Every structure is written in C-alpha cells, then in structure tokens.
C-alpha positions in Angstrom: -41.4 -16.7 45.9 -37.7 -17.8 46.0 -34.9 -15.4 46.7 -33.0 -14.1 43.7 -30.3 -11.7 43.2 -31.5 -10.1 40.1 -32.9 -6.6 40.1 -36.5 -6.0 39.2 -37.0 -5.3 35.5 -34.2 -7.2 34.4 -34.2 -10.5 32.4 -32.9 -13.6 34.1 -29.5 -14.9 33.0 -29.2 -18.0 31.0 -28.3 -21.2 32.5 -25.1 -23.0 32.1 -26.6 -25.5 29.5 -27.5 -22.3 27.3 -24.1 -20.8 27.1 -21.9 -21.3 24.0 -19.1 -24.0 24.5 -16.2 -24.4 22.0 -16.4 -27.7 20.2 -13.1 -29.4 20.0 -11.6 -29.7 16.4 -13.0 -26.5 15.1 -11.0 -23.3 15.1 -12.4 -20.5 17.2 -13.2 -17.2 15.5 -10.3 -15.5 17.4 -8.0 -18.1 16.1 -9.2 -17.4 12.6 -8.8 -13.7 12.9 -5.2 -14.1 14.4 -4.2 -16.3 11.6 -5.7 -13.5 9.1 -4.0 -10.7 11.1 -0.6 -12.6 11.0 -0.7 -13.0 7.3 -1.8 -9.6 6.8 1.0 -8.3 9.2 3.6 -10.1 7.0 2.4 -8.8 3.7 4.4 -5.5 3.9 7.8 -7.3 3.7 7.4 -8.7 0.3 5.5 -5.6 -0.9 8.4 -3.3 0.3 11.0 -5.7 -1.5 9.1 -5.6 -4.6 8.8 -1.8 -4.5 12.4 -1.2 -3.6 13.9 -3.5 -6.1 13.5 -1.4 -9.3 15.2 1.4 -7.3 18.2 -0.7 -6.8 18.5 -1.9 -10.3 18.3 1.6 -11.6 21.1 2.7 -9.5 23.3 -0.4 -10.2 22.8 -0.5 -14.0 22.1 3.2 -15.0 23.5 5.2 -12.2 26.9 5.9 -13.5 25.8 6.4 -17.0 23.2 8.9 -15.9 25.3 11.1 -13.7 28.5 10.4 -15.4 27.5 11.0 -19.1 24.1 12.5 -19.4 24.2 15.0 -16.5 27.6 16.5 -17.7 26.3 17.0 -21.2 22.8 18.5 -20.0 22.5 22.1 -21.0 23.6 24.0 -17.8 25.5 21.0 -16.4 25.0 18.7 -13.7 23.2 21.2 -11.5 20.7 22.1 -14.2 20.1 18.3 -14.7 19.4 17.8 -10.9 17.0 20.8 -11.0 15.2 19.3 -14.0 15.0 15.9 -12.4 13.6 17.5 -9.2 11.1 19.5 -11.1 9.8 16.4 -12.8 9.2 14.4 -9.7 6.0 16.5 -8.7 4.7 16.1 -12.3 5.1 12.3 -12.1 3.4 12.3 -8.7 0.5 14.3 -10.2 0.2 11.9 -13.2 0.0 9.1 -10.7 -2.6 10.6 -8.5 -4.8 12.5 -11.0 -6.5 9.4 -12.3 -6.8 7.9 -8.8 -9.0 10.9 -7.9 -11.5 10.1 -10.8 -12.1 6.5 -9.5 -15.7 5.7 -8.1 -16.2 2.1 -7.3 -19.9 2.7 -6.8 -20.6 4.4 -10.2 -18.8 1.6 -12.1 -16.2 -1.0 -11.4 -14.8 -1.3 -14.9 -14.4 2.5 -15.3 -12.5 2.8 -11.8 -10.2 -0.2 -13.0 -9.4 1.7 -16.1 -8.7 4.8 -14.2 -6.4 2.7 -11.8 -4.5 1.2 -14.8 -4.2 4.9 -16.3 -2.3 5.9 -13.1 0.4 3.3 -13.7 2.6 5.3 -16.2 2.8 8.0 -13.6 3.9 5.5 -11.0 6.4 4.2 -13.4 7.8 7.7 -14.2 7.9 8.3 -10.5 10.1 5.2 -10.0 12.5 6.1 -12.7 12.8 9.6 -11.4 13.4 8.3 -7.8 15.8 5.9 -9.2 17.8 8.7 -10.8 17.8 10.8 -7.7 18.9 7.8 -5.7 21.7 7.2 -8.2 23.4 10.5 -7.1 
C-alpha cells in the first residue's frame, strides 16, 4: 500500500485533468456577473434624474404663480396654504401606498399589475405636492 496524505474516511481529491479549466474566448461567470453588477450599479443615475426632473419643472414654471398668486388669495393666507399643502402630502402618500399593499403576484399577475397602475395617481399627486413644497 502506498503512502498517502489523505485521512481515513475522506474521498480522494480529483486529479489535475478533472479540474475545470477556463476555455479562452468564452466569458467567465464572474465576468458576466461583474458586467451585470456594473449595469445595475449605473441604473440609479438615470432613474434619479427622471424622478427629479418633474420637481424642477414644477418649480420653474409654476413656482412663482403658486406662491405669489394662489397662496396669498388662499383663505387664511399663505400660512394656511402651507398647512393645507403639508396636510395633503400624507394623504397622497397613503393613496400611493394603499394599492401597493393589495398586490400579490402569486395570486394573480394581472390583478397585481392593476393595483400597481392604481397607485400611479397617488404618486403623481405626491410629486405635485412635493413640487409645490419645493417651490417655496
């Protein structure tokens, strides 16, 4: 019997010919994952710009009109207008979140998609209110 460094009860290690070697010209799994991670890592930049653009447009085109004309003619003045806008923000958030809590992708995809689409008016109202707040 030959001398071996393996302990009793353990399987023998595979020989060098049985080990996986990378074939040239074919991307490795790690390289594929790195490419996917890089693309996923760059995704927040355009999403952020897409989400912040409506707020900038609301401030630029409607900001002065909202706070210059509408707030001064609001019953109670500008402070009451600010309080009304501040009170509407949680309502818009609730209108956005409430349909999303009803989603269940396992029960039905079409129904869940309908609930997701139903949350979009709350999202739009939230953006409008946030734009009004930002215009101050």
